[in-house]
C-alpha positions in Angstrom: 0.0 0.0 0.0 2.8 2.4 1.0 4.6 1.6 -2.3 1.5 2.4 -4.3 1.1 5.7 -2.6 4.8 6.5 -3.1 4.6 5.6 -6.7 1.5 7.7 -7.2 3.0 10.8 -5.6 6.4 10.4 -7.4 5.3 9.6 -10.9 1.7 8.5 -11.5 0.1 11.8 -10.5 2.2 13.6 -13.2 0.9 11.2 -15.9 -2.8 11.9 -15.2 -4.7 13.7 -17.9 -6.6 16.4 -16.0 -8.8 17.0 -19.1 -10.4 13.6 -18.5 -11.0 14.2 -14.7 -14.1 15.8 -13.1 -13.7 19.5 -12.1 -13.2 18.6 -8.4 -10.6 15.9 -9.1 -8.8 18.1 -11.6 -8.7 20.9 -9.0 -7.3 18.6 -6.4 -4.8 17.0 -8.8 -3.5 20.4 -9.9 -3.0 21.7 -6.4 -1.4 18.4 -5.2 1.0 18.6 -8.1 1.9 22.2 -7.1 2.5 21.2 -3.5 4.6 18.1 -4.5 6.6 20.2 -6.9 7.3 22.8 -4.2 8.4 20.2 -1.8 10.7 18.5 -4.4 12.1 21.9 -5.3 12.6 22.8 -1.6 14.7 19.6 -1.2 16.5 19.8 -4.6 17.5 23.5 -4.1 18.9 22.9 -0.5 16.5 25.5 0.9 17.1 24.4 4.5 20.8 25.2 4.0 20.0 28.4 2.2 17.7 29.4 5.1 20.6 28.8 7.5 22.8 31.1 5.4 20.1 33.8 5.3 19.7 33.4 9.1 23.4 34.1 9.5 23.4 37.1 7.1 20.2 38.5 8.8 21.9 38.3 12.2 25.0 39.9 10.8 23.2 42.8 9.2 20.2 43.3 11.4 21.6 46.3 13.1 22.7 48.1 9.9 19.4 47.4 8.3 17.4 48.7 11.3 19.7 51.7 11.5 19.1 52.6 7.9 15.4 52.1 8.3 15.3 54.4 11.4 17.5 56.9 9.6 15.1 57.1 6.7 12.0 57.2 9.0 13.7 60.0 11.0 14.1 62.0 7.8 10.3 62.0 7.6 9.9 62.5 11.4 8.3 59.0 11.7 11.0 57.2 13.6 8.8 56.8 16.8 5.9 55.5 14.7 8.3 53.0 13.0 9.6 51.8 16.3 6.0 51.4 17.7 5.0 49.3 14.6 8.1 47.1 14.8 7.4 46.5 18.5 4.0 45.3 17.6 5.3 43.0 14.9 8.2 41.7 16.9 6.7 41.7 20.3 7.5 38.1 20.8 11.2 39.0 20.7 11.1 42.0 23.0 14.6 41.5 24.6 16.3 41.1 21.2 14.3 44.0 19.7 15.2 46.4 22.5 18.9 45.6 22.1 18.8 45.9 18.3 17.0 49.3 18.5 19.6 50.6 21.0 22.5 49.4 18.8 20.8 50.9 15.7 20.5 54.4 17.3 24.1 54.1 18.5 25.2 53.3 14.9 23.3 56.3 13.6 25.1 58.5 16.1 28.4 57.2 15.0 27.7 57.9 11.3 27.0 61.6 11.9 29.6 64.1 10.5 33.2 63.7 9.4 35.1 61.0 7.5 34.0 58.4 10.0 30.4 59.2 9.1 31.1 58.6 5.4 32.9 55.3 6.1 30.1 54.3 8.5 27.4 55.1 6.1 29.1 53.1 3.3 29.4 50.1 5.6 25.8 50.4 6.6 24.7 50.6 2.9 27.0 47.7 2.0 25.5 45.5 4.8 22.0 46.2 3.6 22.8 45.5 -0.1 24.7 42.3 0.9 21.7 40.8 2.8 19.3 41.7 0.0 21.8 40.2 -2.5 21.8 36.9 -0.7 18.0 36.9 -0.6 18.0 37.4 -4.4 20.6 34.6 -4.8 18.3 32.2 -2.9 15.3 33.2 -4.9 17.2 32.9 -8.2 18.2 29.4 -7.2 14.6 28.5 -6.7 13.7 29.9 -10.2 16.7 28.4 -11.9 18.0 31.9 -12.9 21.7 31.8 -13.6 22.5 35.5 -13.5 21.6 38.1 -10.9 20.9 41.8 -11.3 23.7 44.1 -12.4 25.3 46.2 -9.7 23.5 49.3 -11.0 20.1 47.6 -10.7 21.1 46.2 -7.3 22.0 49.6 -6.0 18.9 51.4 -7.4 16.3 48.7 -6.7 17.6 47.6 -3.3 17.8 51.2 -2.2 14.2 51.7 -3.4 13.1 48.8 -1.2 15.0 50.2 1.8 13.4 53.6 1.4 9.8 52.2 0.8 9.9 49.4 3.4 9.9 51.6 6.6 7.3 53.9 5.1 5.0 51.0 4.2 5.4 49.5 7.7 4.3 52.9 9.2 1.4 53.2 6.7 0.2 49.7 7.4 0.1 50.4 11.1 -1.7 53.8 10.6 -4.1 52.1 8.2 -5.0 49.4 10.9 -5.6 52.1 13.5 -7.7 54.2 11.0 -9.8 51.2 10.1 -10.5 50.0 13.6 -11.3 53.5 15.1 -12.3 56.2 12.7 -14.3 54.1 10.1 -15.8 52.1 12.9 -17.1 55.2 14.6 -18.6 56.4 11.3 -20.3 53.1 10.6 -21.5 52.7 14.2 -23.9 55.5 13.8 -27.5 54.7 13.1 -28.6 51.6 11.0 -25.0 50.9 10.0 -24.2 49.5 13.5 -24.4 45.9 12.3 -22.0 46.6 9.4 -19.7 48.3 11.9 -19.6 45.1 14.1 -18.8 43.0 11.0 -16.2 45.5 9.9 -14.5 45.5 13.3 -14.5 41.7 13.2 -12.9 41.7 9.8 -10.3 44.4 10.8 -8.6 41.9 13.1 -7.4 40.1 10.0 -5.5 43.2 8.8 -2.1 41.9 10.0 -2.6 38.8 7.9 -3.5 40.9 4.8 -0.4 43.0 5.4 1.8 39.9 5.7 0.2 38.4 2.6 0.9 41.5 0.5 4.4 41.8 1.9 5.2 38.2 0.9 3.5 38.6 -2.5 5.7 41.7 -3.1 8.8 39.7 -2.0 8.1 36.8 -4.3 7.5 39.1 -7.3 10.4 41.6 -6.7 13.3 39.5 -5.5 13.9 36.9 -8.3 15.6 38.2 -11.4 12.8 37.0 -13.6 9.2 37.7 -14.3 6.8 36.3 -11.7 3.1 36.0 -12.4 1.1 38.1 -9.9 -1.5 35.3 -9.3 1.2 32.7 -8.5 3.0 35.2 -6.2 -0.3 36.1 -4.4 -1.3 32.4 -3.8 2.1 31.7 -2.5 2.0 34.9 -0.4 -1.3 33.9 1.2 -0.1 30.4 2.1 3.4 31.3 3.3 2.1 34.5 5.0 -0.4 32.4 7.0 2.3 29.9 7.9 4.4 32.8 9.1 1.6 34.2 11.3 1.0 30.7 12.7 4.7 30.5 13.5 4.4 33.8 15.4 1.4 32.5 17.3 3.1 29.3 18.2 6.3 31.1 19.2 4.4 33.3 21.6 2.1 30.6 23.1 4.1 27.5 23.0 7.7 28.3 23.8 8.6 24.7 24.8 11.7 24.5 27.0 11.9 28.3 27.7 12.2 27.6 31.5 15.0 25.1 30.8 16.8 27.6 28.5 16.5 30.4 31.1 18.0 28.0 33.7 21.0 27.3 31.4 21.5 30.6 29.5 20.0 33.1 31.9 19.2 36.4 30.1 21.1 35.0 27.0 18.2 32.5 26.4 16.4 34.9 24.0 19.2 34.6 21.4 19.0 30.8 20.6 15.2 31.1 20.5 15.4 34.0 18.2 17.8 32.1 15.9 15.3 29.2 15.7 12.6 31.6 14.8 14.7 33.2 12.1 15.6 29.8 10.6 12.0 28.7 10.5 10.9 32.1 9.1 13.4 31.9 6.2 12.4 28.3 5.6 8.8 29.4 5.2 9.8 32.3 2.9 11.8 29.9 0.6 8.9 27.4 0.7 6.7 30.2 -0.5 9.1 31.0 -3.3 9.0 27.3 -4.3 5.2 27.5 -4.3 5.1 30.6 -6.5 7.5 28.8 -8.9 5.5 25.7 -8.9 2.2 27.5 -9.4 3.6 29.4 -12.4 5.3 26.3 -14.0 3.3 23.3 -12.8 2.0 22.5 -16.4 5.6 22.4 -17.6 6.7 20.6 -14.5 4.8 17.4 -15.4 7.8 15.7 -16.9 10.3 16.9 -14.3 11.1 13.3 -13.1 11.8 12.2 -16.7 14.1 15.2 -17.2 16.4 14.1 -14.4 17.2 11.0 -16.5 16.9 12.6 -20.0 19.1 10.9 -22.6 22.0 12.9 -24.1 20.5 12.3 -27.6 17.1 13.8 -26.7 18.7 16.7 -25.0 20.8 17.3 -28.1 17.6 17.5 -30.2 16.0 19.9 -27.8 19.1 22.1 -27.8 19.0 22.3 -31.6 15.3 23.1 -31.5 15.9 25.9 -28.9 18.8 27.3 -31.0 16.6 27.2 -34.1 13.9 29.3 -32.3 16.5 31.9 -31.2 18.0 32.2 -34.7 14.6 32.5 -36.3 13.5 35.3 -33.9 16.8 37.1 -34.5 16.6 36.9 -38.3 12.9 38.2 -38.1 14.2 41.2 -36.3 12.2 40.4 -33.2 15.1 40.7 -30.8 16.1 38.1 -28.3 14.0 35.3 -26.8 13.3 35.0 -23.0 13.3 31.7 -21.1 9.5 32.0 -20.7 9.0 32.5 -24.4 11.0 29.4 -25.2 8.9 27.4 -22.8 5.7 28.8 -24.2 6.6 28.5 -27.9 8.1 25.0 -27.8 5.9 23.6 -24.9 8.9 22.5 -23.0 9.3 22.1 -19.2 11.1 25.1 -17.6 13.6 22.8 -15.9 14.7 21.4 -19.3 14.8 24.9 -20.8 17.1 26.1 -18.0 19.5 23.3 -18.6 19.6 23.8 -22.4 20.0 27.6 -22.3 22.8 27.2 -19.7 24.6 24.7 -22.0 24.2 26.9 -25.1 25.4 30.0 -23.2 28.4 28.1 -21.8 29.3 26.9 -25.3 29.2 30.5 -26.6 26.3 29.7 -29.0 24.1 32.3 -27.5 24.6 35.5 -25.6 22.5 37.0 -22.8 21.0 40.5 -23.4 19.7 42.4 -20.4 16.5 44.2 -21.1 14.4 46.8 -19.2 11.2 45.7 -17.6 10.3 42.5 -16.0 12.4 40.2 -18.2 15.7 39.2 -16.6 17.5 38.2 -19.9 16.8 37.5 -23.5 18.9 35.2 -25.6 20.4 36.0 -29.1 22.8 34.0 -31.3 26.4 34.3 -30.1 27.9 33.5 -33.5 27.2 34.3 -37.2 23.9 32.6 -38.1 25.5 31.6 -41.5 27.8 29.3 -39.6 25.3 27.7 -37.3 24.6 24.4 -39.0 23.3 21.3 -37.2 26.8 19.7 -37.1 28.4 22.9 -36.0 26.0 23.3 -33.0 26.4 19.7 -32.0 30.2 19.8 -32.1 30.4 23.1 -30.3 28.1 21.8 -27.5 30.2 18.6 -27.2 33.5 20.5 -27.1 32.4 23.0 -24.5 34.3 22.7 -21.2 37.7 21.3 -20.3 39.5 18.7 -22.3 42.8 18.7 -20.3 42.0 15.8 -18.0 45.0 13.4 -17.9 44.3 10.1 -19.7 46.6 7.4 -21.2 47.2 8.0 -24.9 47.5 4.5 -26.2 46.5 2.8 -29.4 42.9 2.5 -28.4 42.7 6.2 -27.6 44.1 7.1 -31.0 41.8 4.7 -32.8 38.7 6.1 -31.0 39.8 9.7 -31.6 40.3 9.0 -35.3 36.9 7.3 -35.6 35.1 10.1 -33.9 36.8 12.7 -36.2 35.8 10.6 -39.2 32.2 10.6 -38.0 32.2 14.3 -37.5 33.6 14.9 -41.0 30.9 12.6 -42.4 28.1 14.5 -40.6 29.6 17.8 -41.6 29.6 17.0 -45.3 26.2 15.3 -45.2 23.4 16.9 -47.3 21.2 16.9 -44.2 23.7 19.2 -42.4 21.7 22.3 -43.2 21.9 25.7 -41.5 19.4 26.1 -38.7 18.1 29.3 -40.2 17.0 27.4 -43.3 14.8 25.0 -41.4 11.0 25.7 -41.3 9.2 27.7 -38.6 9.7 26.8 -35.0 6.8 25.0 -33.3 5.4 23.8 -36.6 
């Protein structure tokens, strides 16, 4: 029985034709596939290890990040409001929070005036960019994105996040107060009293909505690729709810706190805070996996087969992708994004990632950074009048190192000679046409 369940979850569920299922079964199958794909991705991408890394960098940069946030808020005269809101969100970590706030204000004092101020501000800015950079790296790993943002984009976009984040935190708190007091008073007058009670009941979910929106923004903004809003929103709601449940559990069920206090004394808050940080980052990365799975689940169906794809089949797919890139380039339509390759050729995103990585490493394509939501587009890296079937195959095979020591005996010479002969035969074959001369892609 257990073997059947395991077989169903690992392979059979991906072979079901949802078109033949009832609406309820198709809905359940789709969401079970998403959940399984997210769990597989969480394990495959070492998200637990990445969460540990992010925990370390968060702890390392928490004071500079908070100092910069308070500095920005102080510029608007809102530093007290920011502190009040953060106390509300992080009330479960009161001891840690008080220490961090104290150190943050001390750092702001140090960075006032003179050369030391300039150096201090640069260090503060570097620490903030560094932690955001590591968050992006983790999200890019989830999405299979090979290249991160350029340094110019990192500086401008990360700085925008740091300026907007404290303002949004303050606004969210002010909005909550406004909803629960002013609007309630207005609605409570006359026949709207019943609506007011319902409104006040619904207002208690405001923290959840704020966390959902924050996570949705995180899942859309941090990966260096285009993320569908619906996928990010669903993942944001699920992971945001998990995060709030973690907060609730941390406050109400601090198992072993008495024992920790007996051993660590006042230092007990730190290990508990580290556990909370680790679990929080694991939830965030699971949410990133969910957003990826929701966006790509239809192309994820053959992911198990892709793990064992034959070199010959991958070679054919590489030629097909190269053909599409060449055709788009010749038609003066610019480069092709990873998402467009998936959509045009109906290929799983996992396989497309592998193929584009191989083509780029071989120098057959180049990456072009474009403005907007697209991370990169791909264009031919060589003259299209040289890109024949045989040329592409040979270039892919020859990519990488060939300096590994090996015995050069008679067998080696014979094998090398035979392979060179095969390559020459293929090269001069009438079927070795230029990829640009083959019919339309997807036809």
